[in-house]
SELUMDO-876285 format. One record per residue: residue in one letter; x, y, z of N, C-alpha, C, CB in turn; residue number from 1. Coordinates in nm, 4 decimals. Glycine has a CB too. Example, Ala and Ser with C-alpha at 12.3 -4.5 7.8 and 13.67 -1.06 7.14 Angstrom:
2
<r><res>A</res><n_px>1.3190</n_px><n_py>-0.5690</n_py><n_pz>0.7800</n_pz><ca_px>1.2300</ca_px><ca_py>-0.4500</ca_py><ca_pz>0.7800</ca_pz><c_px>1.3200</c_px><c_py>-0.3300</c_py><c_pz>0.7800</c_pz><cb_px>1.1308</cb_px><cb_py>-0.4473</cb_py><cb_pz>0.9046</cb_pz><n>1</n></r>
<r><res>S</res><n_px>1.2850</n_px><n_py>-0.2250</n_py><n_pz>0.7080</n_pz><ca_px>1.3670</ca_px><ca_py>-0.1060</ca_py><ca_pz>0.7140</ca_pz><c_px>1.2900</c_px><c_py>0.0030</c_py><c_pz>0.7870</c_pz><cb_px>1.4084</cb_px><cb_py>-0.0598</cb_py><cb_pz>0.5725</cb_pz><n>2</n></r>
This chain:
66
<r><res>X</res><n_px>0.0839</n_px><n_py>-0.1193</n_py><n_pz>0.0000</n_pz><ca_px>0.0000</ca_px><ca_py>0.0000</ca_py><ca_pz>0.0000</ca_pz><c_px>0.0878</c_px><c_py>0.1248</c_py><c_pz>0.0000</c_pz><cb_px>-0.0952</cb_px><cb_py>0.0003</cb_py><cb_pz>0.1221</cb_pz><n>1</n></r>
<r><res>X</res><n_px>0.0507</n_px><n_py>0.2200</n_py><n_pz>-0.0805</n_pz><ca_px>0.1283</ca_px><ca_py>0.3429</ca_py><ca_pz>-0.0935</ca_pz><c_px>0.1137</c_px><c_py>0.4290</c_py><c_pz>0.0321</c_pz><cb_px>0.0838</cb_px><cb_py>0.4217</cb_py><cb_pz>-0.2181</cb_pz><n>2</n></r>
<r><res>X</res><n_px>0.2197</n_px><n_py>0.4997</n_py><n_pz>0.0647</n_pz><ca_px>0.2168</ca_px><ca_py>0.5903</ca_py><ca_pz>0.1795</ca_pz><c_px>0.1349</c_px><c_py>0.7135</c_py><c_pz>0.1454</c_pz><cb_px>0.3599</cb_px><cb_py>0.6307</cb_py><cb_pz>0.2218</cb_pz><n>3</n></r>
<r><res>X</res><n_px>0.0682</n_px><n_py>0.7691</n_py><n_pz>0.2453</n_pz><ca_px>-0.0041</ca_px><ca_py>0.8953</ca_py><ca_pz>0.2304</ca_pz><c_px>0.0927</c_px><c_py>1.0071</c_py><c_pz>0.2685</c_pz><cb_px>-0.1352</cb_px><cb_py>0.8988</cb_py><cb_pz>0.3197</cb_pz><n>4</n></r>
<r><res>X</res><n_px>0.1623</n_px><n_py>1.0602</n_py><n_pz>0.1691</n_pz><ca_px>0.2667</ca_px><ca_py>1.1587</ca_py><ca_pz>0.1962</ca_pz><c_px>0.2107</c_px><c_py>1.2907</c_py><c_pz>0.2452</c_pz><cb_px>0.3489</cb_px><cb_py>1.1820</cb_py><cb_pz>0.0726</cb_pz><n>5</n></r>
<r><res>X</res><n_px>0.0903</n_px><n_py>1.3271</n_py><n_pz>0.2029</n_pz><ca_px>0.0284</ca_px><ca_py>1.4496</ca_py><ca_pz>0.2541</ca_pz><c_px>0.0055</c_px><c_py>1.4355</c_py><c_pz>0.4042</c_pz><cb_px>-0.1058</cb_px><cb_py>1.4794</cb_py><cb_pz>0.1805</cb_pz><n>6</n></r>
<r><res>X</res><n_px>-0.0446</n_px><n_py>1.3204</n_py><n_pz>0.4461</n_pz><ca_px>-0.0668</ca_px><ca_py>1.2966</ca_py><ca_pz>0.5891</ca_pz><c_px>0.0657</c_px><c_py>1.2975</c_py><c_pz>0.6652</c_pz><cb_px>-0.1397</cb_px><cb_py>1.1625</cb_py><cb_pz>0.6109</cb_pz><n>7</n></r>
<r><res>X</res><n_px>0.1699</n_px><n_py>1.2386</n_py><n_pz>0.6096</n_pz><ca_px>0.3002</ca_px><ca_py>1.2373</ca_py><ca_pz>0.6756</ca_pz><c_px>0.3562</c_px><c_py>1.3786</c_py><c_pz>0.6910</c_pz><cb_px>0.3985</cb_px><cb_py>1.1502</cb_py><cb_pz>0.5970</cb_pz><n>8</n></r>
<r><res>X</res><n_px>0.3435</n_px><n_py>1.4613</n_py><n_pz>0.5881</n_pz><ca_px>0.3923</ca_px><ca_py>1.5997</ca_py><ca_pz>0.5979</ca_pz><c_px>0.3097</c_px><c_py>1.6794</c_py><c_pz>0.6986</c_pz><cb_px>0.3880</cb_px><cb_py>1.6686</cb_py><cb_pz>0.4596</cb_pz><n>9</n></r>
<r><res>X</res><n_px>0.1804</n_px><n_py>1.6542</n_py><n_pz>0.7041</n_pz><ca_px>0.0952</ca_px><ca_py>1.7205</ca_py><ca_pz>0.8033</ca_pz><c_px>0.1364</c_px><c_py>1.6791</c_py><c_pz>0.9442</c_pz><cb_px>-0.0539</cb_px><cb_py>1.6867</cb_py><cb_pz>0.7788</cb_pz><n>10</n></r>
<r><res>X</res><n_px>0.1684</n_px><n_py>1.5514</n_py><n_pz>0.9629</n_pz><ca_px>0.2147</ca_px><ca_py>1.5041</ca_py><ca_pz>1.0934</ca_pz><c_px>0.3474</c_px><c_py>1.5687</c_py><c_pz>1.1320</c_pz><cb_px>0.2290</cb_px><cb_py>1.3518</cb_py><cb_pz>1.0927</cb_pz><n>11</n></r>
<r><res>X</res><n_px>0.4358</n_px><n_py>1.5911</n_py><n_pz>1.0344</n_pz><ca_px>0.5605</ca_px><ca_py>1.6641</ca_py><ca_pz>1.0619</ca_pz><c_px>0.5277</c_px><c_py>1.8057</c_py><c_pz>1.1092</c_pz><cb_px>0.6516</cb_px><cb_py>1.6686</cb_py><cb_pz>0.9352</cb_pz><n>12</n></r>
<r><res>X</res><n_px>0.4412</n_px><n_py>1.8718</n_py><n_pz>1.0357</n_pz><ca_px>0.4046</ca_px><ca_py>2.0110</ca_py><ca_pz>1.0649</ca_pz><c_px>0.3421</c_px><c_py>2.0236</c_py><c_pz>1.2037</c_pz><cb_px>0.3072</cb_px><cb_py>2.0642</cb_py><cb_pz>0.9585</cb_pz><n>13</n></r>
<r><res>X</res><n_px>0.2609</n_px><n_py>1.9250</n_py><n_pz>1.2407</n_pz><ca_px>0.1906</ca_px><ca_py>1.9285</ca_py><ca_pz>1.3692</ca_pz><c_px>0.2697</c_px><c_py>1.8623</c_py><c_pz>1.4827</c_pz><cb_px>0.0559</cb_px><cb_py>1.8604</cb_py><cb_pz>1.3553</cb_pz><n>14</n></r>
<r><res>X</res><n_px>0.3965</n_px><n_py>1.8318</n_py><n_pz>1.4558</n_pz><ca_px>0.4896</ca_px><ca_py>1.7745</ca_py><ca_pz>1.5533</ca_pz><c_px>0.4454</c_px><c_py>1.6374</c_py><c_pz>1.6046</c_pz><cb_px>0.5056</cb_px><cb_py>1.8690</cb_py><cb_pz>1.6700</cb_pz><n>15</n></r>
<r><res>X</res><n_px>0.3714</n_px><n_py>1.5642</n_py><n_pz>1.5226</n_pz><ca_px>0.3333</ca_px><ca_py>1.4270</ca_py><ca_pz>1.5573</ca_pz><c_px>0.4402</c_px><c_py>1.3276</c_py><c_pz>1.5131</c_pz><cb_px>0.1984</cb_px><cb_py>1.3910</cb_py><cb_pz>1.4935</cb_pz><n>16</n></r>
<r><res>X</res><n_px>0.5223</n_px><n_py>1.3683</n_py><n_pz>1.4172</n_pz><ca_px>0.6381</ca_px><ca_py>1.2916</ca_py><ca_pz>1.3693</ca_pz><c_px>0.7579</c_px><c_py>1.3838</c_py><c_pz>1.3693</c_pz><cb_px>0.6133</cb_px><cb_py>1.2316</cb_py><cb_pz>1.2262</cb_pz><n>17</n></r>
<r><res>X</res><n_px>0.8770</n_px><n_py>1.3260</n_py><n_pz>1.3854</n_pz><ca_px>0.9979</ca_px><ca_py>1.4084</ca_py><ca_pz>1.3732</ca_pz><c_px>1.0602</c_px><c_py>1.3930</c_py><c_pz>1.2346</c_pz><cb_px>1.1004</cb_px><cb_py>1.3704</cb_py><cb_pz>1.4818</cb_pz><n>18</n></r>
<r><res>X</res><n_px>1.0478</n_px><n_py>1.2736</n_py><n_pz>1.1737</n_pz><ca_px>1.1006</ca_px><ca_py>1.2482</ca_py><ca_pz>1.0397</ca_pz><c_px>1.0178</c_px><c_py>1.1398</c_py><c_pz>0.9724</c_pz><cb_px>1.2500</cb_px><cb_py>1.2071</cb_py><cb_pz>1.0455</cb_pz><n>19</n></r>
<r><res>X</res><n_px>1.0340</n_px><n_py>1.1305</n_py><n_pz>0.8409</n_pz><ca_px>0.9869</ca_px><ca_py>1.0135</ca_py><ca_pz>0.7667</ca_pz><c_px>1.0789</c_px><c_py>0.9899</c_py><c_pz>0.6488</c_pz><cb_px>0.8401</cb_px><cb_py>1.0319</cb_py><cb_pz>0.7191</cb_pz><n>20</n></r>
<r><res>X</res><n_px>1.0765</n_px><n_py>0.8678</n_py><n_pz>0.5981</n_pz><ca_px>1.1685</ca_px><ca_py>0.8234</ca_py><ca_pz>0.4930</ca_pz><c_px>1.0946</c_px><c_py>0.8058</c_py><c_pz>0.3609</c_pz><cb_px>1.2371</cb_px><cb_py>0.6916</cb_py><cb_pz>0.5334</cb_pz><n>21</n></r>
<r><res>X</res><n_px>1.1628</n_px><n_py>0.8432</n_py><n_pz>0.2525</n_pz><ca_px>1.1124</ca_px><ca_py>0.8221</ca_py><ca_pz>0.1164</ca_pz><c_px>1.2183</c_px><c_py>0.7445</c_py><c_pz>0.0393</c_pz><cb_px>1.0785</cb_px><cb_py>0.9587</cb_py><cb_pz>0.0450</cb_pz><n>22</n></r>
<r><res>X</res><n_px>1.1782</n_px><n_py>0.6346</n_py><n_pz>-0.0196</n_pz><ca_px>1.2696</ca_px><ca_py>0.5555</ca_py><ca_pz>-0.1016</ca_pz><c_px>1.2687</c_px><c_py>0.6071</c_py><c_pz>-0.2449</c_pz><cb_px>1.2314</cb_px><cb_py>0.4059</cb_py><cb_pz>-0.0978</cb_pz><n>23</n></r>
<r><res>X</res><n_px>1.3697</n_px><n_py>0.5714</n_py><n_pz>-0.3239</n_pz><ca_px>1.3693</ca_px><ca_py>0.6145</ca_py><ca_pz>-0.4644</ca_pz><c_px>1.2428</c_px><c_py>0.5709</c_py><c_pz>-0.5389</c_pz><cb_px>1.4920</cb_px><cb_py>0.5592</cb_py><cb_pz>-0.5359</cb_pz><n>24</n></r>
<r><res>X</res><n_px>1.1909</n_px><n_py>0.4530</n_py><n_pz>-0.5072</n_pz><ca_px>1.0709</ca_px><ca_py>0.4031</ca_py><ca_pz>-0.5745</ca_pz><c_px>0.9473</c_px><c_py>0.4848</c_py><c_pz>-0.5369</c_pz><cb_px>1.0485</cb_px><cb_py>0.2557</cb_py><cb_pz>-0.5401</cb_pz><n>25</n></r>
<r><res>X</res><n_px>0.9452</n_px><n_py>0.5398</n_py><n_pz>-0.4160</n_pz><ca_px>0.8309</ca_px><ca_py>0.6183</ca_py><ca_pz>-0.3685</ca_pz><c_px>0.8376</c_px><c_py>0.7643</c_py><c_pz>-0.4108</c_pz><cb_px>0.8220</cb_px><cb_py>0.6102</cb_py><cb_pz>-0.2184</cb_pz><n>26</n></r>
<r><res>X</res><n_px>0.9550</n_px><n_py>0.8094</n_py><n_pz>-0.4540</n_pz><ca_px>0.9748</ca_px><ca_py>0.9524</ca_py><ca_pz>-0.4772</ca_pz><c_px>0.8753</c_px><c_py>1.0153</c_py><c_pz>-0.5746</c_pz><cb_px>1.1126</cb_px><cb_py>0.9750</cb_py><cb_pz>-0.5278</cb_pz><n>27</n></r>
<r><res>X</res><n_px>0.8390</n_px><n_py>0.9529</n_py><n_pz>-0.6870</n_pz><ca_px>0.7415</ca_px><ca_py>1.0183</ca_py><ca_pz>-0.7762</ca_pz><c_px>0.6076</c_px><c_py>1.0476</c_py><c_pz>-0.7069</c_pz><cb_px>0.7169</cb_px><cb_py>0.9307</cb_py><cb_pz>-0.8987</cb_pz><n>28</n></r>
<r><res>X</res><n_px>0.5604</n_px><n_py>0.9559</n_py><n_pz>-0.6241</n_pz><ca_px>0.4364</ca_px><ca_py>0.9796</ca_py><ca_pz>-0.5497</ca_pz><c_px>0.4555</c_px><c_py>1.0889</c_py><c_pz>-0.4451</c_pz><cb_px>0.3886</cb_px><cb_py>0.8500</cb_py><cb_pz>-0.4825</cb_pz><n>29</n></r>
<r><res>X</res><n_px>0.5711</n_px><n_py>1.0873</n_py><n_pz>-0.3774</n_pz><ca_px>0.6005</ca_px><ca_py>1.1912</ca_py><ca_pz>-0.2793</ca_pz><c_px>0.6043</c_px><c_py>1.3285</c_py><c_pz>-0.3458</c_pz><cb_px>0.7340</cb_px><cb_py>1.1624</cb_py><cb_pz>-0.2087</cb_pz><n>30</n></r>
<r><res>X</res><n_px>0.6679</n_px><n_py>1.3378</n_py><n_pz>-0.4614</n_pz><ca_px>0.6848</ca_px><ca_py>1.4663</ca_py><ca_pz>-0.5300</ca_pz><c_px>0.5499</c_px><c_py>1.5309</c_py><c_pz>-0.5604</c_pz><cb_px>0.7643</cb_px><cb_py>1.4475</cb_py><cb_pz>-0.6599</cb_pz><n>31</n></r>
<r><res>X</res><n_px>0.4522</n_px><n_py>1.4518</n_py><n_pz>-0.6029</n_pz><ca_px>0.3179</ca_px><ca_py>1.5051</ca_py><ca_pz>-0.6312</ca_pz><c_px>0.2558</c_px><c_py>1.5650</c_py><c_pz>-0.5058</c_pz><cb_px>0.2265</cb_px><cb_py>1.3948</cb_py><cb_pz>-0.6874</cb_pz><n>32</n></r>
<r><res>X</res><n_px>0.2637</n_px><n_py>1.4926</n_py><n_pz>-0.3941</n_pz><ca_px>0.2083</ca_px><ca_py>1.5423</ca_py><ca_pz>-0.2680</ca_pz><c_px>0.2857</c_px><c_py>1.6645</c_py><c_pz>-0.2189</c_pz><cb_px>0.2106</cb_px><cb_py>1.4318</cb_py><cb_pz>-0.1611</cb_pz><n>33</n></r>
<r><res>X</res><n_px>0.4176</n_px><n_py>1.6600</n_py><n_pz>-0.2325</n_pz><ca_px>0.5033</ca_px><ca_py>1.7698</ca_py><ca_pz>-0.1879</ca_pz><c_px>0.4694</c_px><c_py>1.8999</c_py><c_pz>-0.2603</c_pz><cb_px>0.6503</cb_px><cb_py>1.7345</cb_py><cb_pz>-0.2101</cb_pz><n>34</n></r>
<r><res>X</res><n_px>0.4530</n_px><n_py>1.8941</n_py><n_pz>-0.3909</n_pz><ca_px>0.4259</ca_px><ca_py>2.0151</ca_py><ca_pz>-0.4688</ca_pz><c_px>0.2902</c_px><c_py>2.0762</c_py><c_pz>-0.4333</c_pz><cb_px>0.4310</cb_px><cb_py>1.9835</cb_py><cb_pz>-0.6183</cb_pz><n>35</n></r>
<r><res>X</res><n_px>0.1977</n_px><n_py>1.9977</n_py><n_pz>-0.3826</n_pz><ca_px>0.0658</ca_px><ca_py>2.0479</ca_py><ca_pz>-0.3453</ca_pz><c_px>0.0573</c_px><c_py>2.0877</c_py><c_pz>-0.1975</c_pz><cb_px>-0.0390</cb_px><cb_py>1.9431</cb_py><cb_pz>-0.3760</cb_pz><n>36</n></r>
<r><res>X</res><n_px>0.1631</n_px><n_py>2.0628</n_py><n_pz>-0.1195</n_pz><ca_px>0.1588</ca_px><ca_py>2.0883</ca_py><ca_pz>0.0248</ca_pz><c_px>0.1788</c_px><c_py>2.2369</c_py><c_pz>0.0524</c_pz><cb_px>0.2663</cb_px><cb_py>2.0050</cb_py><cb_pz>0.0987</cb_pz><n>37</n></r>
<r><res>X</res><n_px>0.0934</n_px><n_py>2.2946</n_py><n_pz>0.1369</n_pz><ca_px>0.0917</ca_px><ca_py>2.4393</ca_py><ca_pz>0.1578</ca_pz><c_px>0.2210</c_px><c_py>2.4970</c_py><c_pz>0.2142</c_pz><cb_px>-0.0197</cb_px><cb_py>2.4739</cb_py><cb_pz>0.2489</cb_pz><n>38</n></r>
<r><res>X</res><n_px>0.2899</n_px><n_py>2.4275</n_py><n_pz>0.3001</n_pz><ca_px>0.4156</ca_px><ca_py>2.4790</ca_py><ca_pz>0.3565</ca_pz><c_px>0.5348</c_px><c_py>2.3931</c_py><c_pz>0.3138</c_pz><cb_px>0.4072</cb_px><cb_py>2.4842</cb_py><cb_pz>0.5102</cb_pz><n>39</n></r>
<r><res>X</res><n_px>0.5364</n_px><n_py>2.3562</n_py><n_pz>0.1866</n_pz><ca_px>0.6407</ca_px><ca_py>2.2653</ca_py><ca_pz>0.1376</ca_pz><c_px>0.7819</c_px><c_py>2.3193</c_py><c_pz>0.1537</c_pz><cb_px>0.6168</cb_px><cb_py>2.2346</cb_py><cb_pz>-0.0067</cb_pz><n>40</n></r>
<r><res>X</res><n_px>0.7987</n_px><n_py>2.4511</n_py><n_pz>0.1564</n_pz><ca_px>0.9333</ca_px><ca_py>2.5060</ca_py><ca_pz>0.1708</ca_pz><c_px>0.9944</c_px><c_py>2.4741</c_py><c_pz>0.3062</c_pz><cb_px>0.9307</cb_px><cb_py>2.6556</cb_py><cb_pz>0.1504</cb_pz><n>41</n></r>
<r><res>X</res><n_px>0.9129</n_px><n_py>2.4335</n_py><n_pz>0.4005</n_pz><ca_px>0.9622</ca_px><ca_py>2.3973</ca_py><ca_pz>0.5337</ca_pz><c_px>0.9877</c_px><c_py>2.2479</c_py><c_pz>0.5474</c_pz><cb_px>0.8632</cb_px><cb_py>2.4417</cb_py><cb_pz>0.6396</cb_pz><n>42</n></r>
<r><res>X</res><n_px>0.9462</n_px><n_py>2.1692</n_py><n_pz>0.4500</n_pz><ca_px>0.9705</ca_px><ca_py>2.0247</ca_py><ca_pz>0.4527</ca_pz><c_px>1.1075</c_px><c_py>2.0019</c_py><c_pz>0.3892</c_pz><cb_px>0.8565</cb_px><cb_py>1.9437</cb_py><cb_pz>0.3764</cb_pz><n>43</n></r>
<r><res>X</res><n_px>1.2028</n_px><n_py>1.9636</n_py><n_pz>0.4712</n_pz><ca_px>1.3436</ca_px><ca_py>1.9563</ca_py><ca_pz>0.4299</ca_pz><c_px>1.3872</c_px><c_py>1.8108</c_py><c_pz>0.4217</c_pz><cb_px>1.4345</cb_px><cb_py>2.0345</cb_py><cb_pz>0.5282</cb_pz><n>44</n></r>
<r><res>X</res><n_px>1.4495</n_px><n_py>1.7752</n_py><n_pz>0.3096</n_pz><ca_px>1.4982</ca_px><ca_py>1.6390</ca_py><ca_pz>0.2907</ca_pz><c_px>1.6492</c_px><c_py>1.6319</c_py><c_pz>0.2912</c_pz><cb_px>1.4453</cb_px><cb_py>1.5822</cb_py><cb_pz>0.1620</cb_pz><n>45</n></r>
<r><res>X</res><n_px>1.6993</n_px><n_py>1.5205</n_py><n_pz>0.3408</n_pz><ca_px>1.8432</ca_px><ca_py>1.4935</ca_py><ca_pz>0.3396</ca_pz><c_px>1.8648</c_px><c_py>1.3583</c_py><c_pz>0.2737</c_pz><cb_px>1.9039</cb_px><cb_py>1.4960</cb_py><cb_pz>0.4845</cb_pz><n>46</n></r>
<r><res>X</res><n_px>1.9516</n_px><n_py>1.3562</n_py><n_pz>0.1735</n_pz><ca_px>1.9814</ca_px><ca_py>1.2327</ca_py><ca_pz>0.1014</ca_pz><c_px>2.0723</c_px><c_py>1.1428</c_py><c_pz>0.1844</c_pz><cb_px>2.0467</cb_px><cb_py>1.2637</cb_py><cb_pz>-0.0343</cb_pz><n>47</n></r>
<r><res>X</res><n_px>2.0410</n_px><n_py>1.0149</n_py><n_pz>0.1809</n_pz><ca_px>2.1202</ca_px><ca_py>0.9137</ca_py><ca_pz>0.2479</ca_pz><c_px>2.1755</c_px><c_py>0.8182</c_py><c_pz>0.1411</c_pz><cb_px>2.0350</cb_px><cb_py>0.8370</cb_py><cb_pz>0.3551</cb_pz><n>48</n></r>
<r><res>X</res><n_px>2.2578</n_px><n_py>0.7252</n_py><n_pz>0.1827</n_pz><ca_px>2.3120</ca_px><ca_py>0.6264</ca_py><ca_pz>0.0895</ca_pz><c_px>2.1988</c_px><c_py>0.5446</c_py><c_pz>0.0289</c_pz><cb_px>2.4136</cb_px><cb_py>0.5339</cb_py><cb_pz>0.1603</cb_pz><n>49</n></r>
<r><res>X</res><n_px>2.2155</n_px><n_py>0.5059</n_py><n_pz>-0.0962</n_pz><ca_px>2.1172</ca_px><ca_py>0.4228</ca_py><ca_pz>-0.1634</ca_pz><c_px>1.9983</c_px><c_py>0.5002</c_py><c_pz>-0.2180</c_pz><cb_px>2.0690</cb_px><cb_py>0.3185</cb_py><cb_pz>-0.0702</cb_pz><n>50</n></r>
<r><res>X</res><n_px>2.0040</n_px><n_py>0.6328</n_py><n_pz>-0.2138</n_pz><ca_px>1.8957</ca_px><ca_py>0.7135</ca_py><ca_pz>-0.2692</ca_pz><c_px>1.7809</c_px><c_py>0.7404</c_py><c_pz>-0.1741</c_pz><cb_px>1.8428</cb_px><cb_py>0.6477</cb_py><cb_pz>-0.3891</cb_pz><n>51</n></r>
<r><res>X</res><n_px>1.7905</n_px><n_py>0.6908</n_py><n_pz>-0.0522</n_pz><ca_px>1.6872</ca_px><ca_py>0.7131</ca_py><ca_pz>0.0483</ca_pz><c_px>1.6918</c_px><c_py>0.8591</c_py><c_pz>0.0928</c_pz><cb_px>1.7057</cb_px><cb_py>0.6174</cb_py><cb_pz>0.1698</cb_pz><n>52</n></r>
<r><res>X</res><n_px>1.5747</n_px><n_py>0.9181</n_py><n_pz>0.1172</n_pz><ca_px>1.5645</ca_px><ca_py>1.0553</ca_py><ca_pz>0.1650</ca_pz><c_px>1.4951</c_px><c_py>1.0559</c_py><c_pz>0.3004</c_pz><cb_px>1.4883</cb_px><cb_py>1.1442</cb_py><cb_pz>0.0635</cb_pz><n>53</n></r>
<r><res>X</res><n_px>1.5467</n_px><n_py>1.1366</n_py><n_pz>0.3927</n_pz><ca_px>1.4858</ca_px><ca_py>1.1537</ca_py><ca_pz>0.5242</ca_pz><c_px>1.4354</c_px><c_py>1.2981</c_py><c_pz>0.5310</c_pz><cb_px>1.5884</cb_px><cb_py>1.1214</cb_py><cb_pz>0.6414</cb_pz><n>54</n></r>
<r><res>X</res><n_px>1.3058</n_px><n_py>1.3140</n_py><n_pz>0.5571</n_pz><ca_px>1.2444</ca_px><ca_py>1.4465</ca_py><ca_pz>0.5620</ca_pz><c_px>1.2104</c_px><c_py>1.4856</c_py><c_pz>0.7045</c_pz><cb_px>1.1192</cb_px><cb_py>1.4506</cb_py><cb_pz>0.4756</cb_pz><n>55</n></r>
<r><res>X</res><n_px>1.2292</n_px><n_py>1.6151</n_py><n_pz>0.7342</n_pz><ca_px>1.1875</ca_px><ca_py>1.6733</ca_py><ca_pz>0.8614</ca_pz><c_px>1.1245</c_px><c_py>1.8088</c_py><c_pz>0.8331</c_pz><cb_px>1.3079</cb_px><cb_py>1.6867</cb_py><cb_pz>0.9603</cb_pz><n>56</n></r>
<r><res>X</res><n_px>1.0656</n_px><n_py>1.8684</n_py><n_pz>0.9331</n_pz><ca_px>0.9994</ca_px><ca_py>1.9986</ca_py><ca_pz>0.9177</ca_pz><c_px>1.0838</c_px><c_py>2.1045</c_py><c_pz>0.9848</c_pz><cb_px>0.8558</cb_px><cb_py>1.9970</cb_py><cb_pz>0.9775</cb_pz><n>57</n></r>
<r><res>X</res><n_px>1.1077</n_px><n_py>2.2160</n_py><n_pz>0.9152</n_pz><ca_px>1.1885</ca_px><ca_py>2.3255</ca_py><ca_pz>0.9679</ca_pz><c_px>1.0958</c_px><c_py>2.4287</c_py><c_pz>1.0324</c_pz><cb_px>1.2749</cb_px><cb_py>2.3908</cb_py><cb_pz>0.8553</cb_pz><n>58</n></r>
<r><res>X</res><n_px>1.0865</n_px><n_py>2.4253</n_py><n_pz>1.1644</n_pz><ca_px>0.9999</ca_px><ca_py>2.5172</ca_py><ca_pz>1.2388</ca_pz><c_px>1.0629</c_px><c_py>2.6551</c_py><c_pz>1.2537</c_pz><cb_px>0.9685</cb_px><cb_py>2.4599</cb_py><cb_pz>1.3762</cb_pz><n>59</n></r>
<r><res>X</res><n_px>1.1913</n_px><n_py>2.6665</n_py><n_pz>1.2266</n_pz><ca_px>1.2649</ca_px><ca_py>2.7914</ca_py><ca_pz>1.2470</ca_pz><c_px>1.2669</c_px><c_py>2.8812</c_py><c_pz>1.1234</c_pz><cb_px>1.4061</cb_px><cb_py>2.7605</cb_py><cb_pz>1.2882</cb_pz><n>60</n></r>
<r><res>X</res><n_px>1.2213</n_px><n_py>2.8336</n_py><n_pz>1.0100</n_pz><ca_px>1.2326</ca_px><ca_py>2.9071</ca_py><ca_pz>0.8830</ca_pz><c_px>1.1287</c_px><c_py>3.0182</c_py><c_pz>0.8742</c_pz><cb_px>1.2168</cb_px><cb_py>2.8115</cb_py><cb_pz>0.7638</cb_pz><n>61</n></r>
<r><res>X</res><n_px>1.1557</n_px><n_py>3.1302</n_py><n_pz>0.9395</n_pz><ca_px>1.0648</ca_px><ca_py>3.2437</ca_py><ca_pz>0.9331</ca_pz><c_px>0.9310</c_px><c_py>3.2118</c_py><c_pz>0.9973</c_pz><cb_px>1.0442</cb_px><cb_py>3.2864</cb_py><cb_pz>0.7893</cb_pz><n>62</n></r>
<r><res>X</res><n_px>0.8646</n_px><n_py>3.3113</n_py><n_pz>1.0460</n_pz><ca_px>0.7381</ca_px><ca_py>3.2886</ca_py><ca_pz>1.1141</ca_pz><c_px>0.6211</c_px><c_py>3.3566</c_py><c_pz>1.0456</c_pz><cb_px>0.7473</cb_px><cb_py>3.3360</cb_py><cb_pz>1.2554</cb_pz><n>63</n></r>
<r><res>X</res><n_px>0.6416</n_px><n_py>3.4153</n_py><n_pz>0.9296</n_pz><ca_px>0.5364</ca_px><ca_py>3.4919</ca_py><ca_pz>0.8639</ca_pz><c_px>0.4401</c_px><c_py>3.4074</c_py><c_pz>0.7822</c_pz><cb_px>0.5975</cb_px><cb_py>3.5943</cb_py><cb_pz>0.7758</cb_pz><n>64</n></r>
<r><res>X</res><n_px>0.4750</n_px><n_py>3.2820</n_py><n_pz>0.7487</n_pz><ca_px>0.3878</ca_px><ca_py>3.2029</ca_py><ca_pz>0.6610</ca_pz><c_px>0.3242</c_px><c_py>3.0838</c_py><c_pz>0.7321</c_pz><cb_px>0.4662</cb_px><cb_py>3.1537</cb_py><cb_pz>0.5416</cb_pz><n>65</n></r>
<r><res>X</res><n_px>0.3044</n_px><n_py>3.0931</n_py><n_pz>0.8605</n_pz><ca_px>0.2467</ca_px><ca_py>2.9805</ca_py><ca_pz>0.9339</ca_pz><c_px>0.1016</c_px><c_py>2.9676</c_py><c_pz>0.9105</c_pz><cb_px>0.2715</cb_px><cb_py>2.9934</cb_py><cb_pz>1.0790</cb_pz><n>66</n></r>
Protein backbone atom coordinates (compact mmCIF):
# COMPACT_ATOMS: atom_id res chain seq x y z
CA UNK A 1 0.00 0.00 0.00
CA UNK A 2 1.28 3.43 -0.93
CA UNK A 3 2.17 5.90 1.79
CA UNK A 4 -0.04 8.95 2.30
CA UNK A 5 2.67 11.59 1.96
CA UNK A 6 0.28 14.50 2.54
CA UNK A 7 -0.67 12.97 5.89
CA UNK A 8 3.00 12.37 6.76
CA UNK A 9 3.92 16.00 5.98
CA UNK A 10 0.95 17.21 8.03
CA UNK A 11 2.15 15.04 10.93
CA UNK A 12 5.60 16.64 10.62
CA UNK A 13 4.05 20.11 10.65
CA UNK A 14 1.91 19.28 13.69
CA UNK A 15 4.90 17.74 15.53
CA UNK A 16 3.33 14.27 15.57
CA UNK A 17 6.38 12.92 13.69
CA UNK A 18 9.98 14.08 13.73
CA UNK A 19 11.01 12.48 10.40
CA UNK A 20 9.87 10.13 7.67
CA UNK A 21 11.68 8.23 4.93
CA UNK A 22 11.12 8.22 1.16
CA UNK A 23 12.70 5.55 -1.02
CA UNK A 24 13.69 6.15 -4.64
CA UNK A 25 10.71 4.03 -5.75
CA UNK A 26 8.31 6.18 -3.69
CA UNK A 27 9.75 9.52 -4.77
CA UNK A 28 7.42 10.18 -7.76
CA UNK A 29 4.36 9.80 -5.50
CA UNK A 30 6.01 11.91 -2.79
CA UNK A 31 6.85 14.66 -5.30
CA UNK A 32 3.18 15.05 -6.31
CA UNK A 33 2.08 15.42 -2.68
CA UNK A 34 5.03 17.70 -1.88
CA UNK A 35 4.26 20.15 -4.69
CA UNK A 36 0.66 20.48 -3.45
CA UNK A 37 1.59 20.88 0.25
CA UNK A 38 0.92 24.39 1.58
CA UNK A 39 4.16 24.79 3.56
CA UNK A 40 6.41 22.65 1.38
CA UNK A 41 9.33 25.06 1.71
CA UNK A 42 9.62 23.97 5.34
CA UNK A 43 9.71 20.25 4.53
CA UNK A 44 13.44 19.56 4.30
CA UNK A 45 14.98 16.39 2.91
CA UNK A 46 18.43 14.93 3.40
CA UNK A 47 19.81 12.33 1.01
CA UNK A 48 21.20 9.14 2.48
CA UNK A 49 23.12 6.26 0.89
CA UNK A 50 21.17 4.23 -1.63
CA UNK A 51 18.96 7.13 -2.69
CA UNK A 52 16.87 7.13 0.48
CA UNK A 53 15.65 10.55 1.65
CA UNK A 54 14.86 11.54 5.24
CA UNK A 55 12.44 14.46 5.62
CA UNK A 56 11.88 16.73 8.61
CA UNK A 57 9.99 19.99 9.18
CA UNK A 58 11.88 23.26 9.68
CA UNK A 59 10.00 25.17 12.39
CA UNK A 60 12.65 27.91 12.47
CA UNK A 61 12.33 29.07 8.83
CA UNK A 62 10.65 32.44 9.33
CA UNK A 63 7.38 32.89 11.14
CA UNK A 64 5.36 34.92 8.64
CA UNK A 65 3.88 32.03 6.61
CA UNK A 66 2.47 29.80 9.34
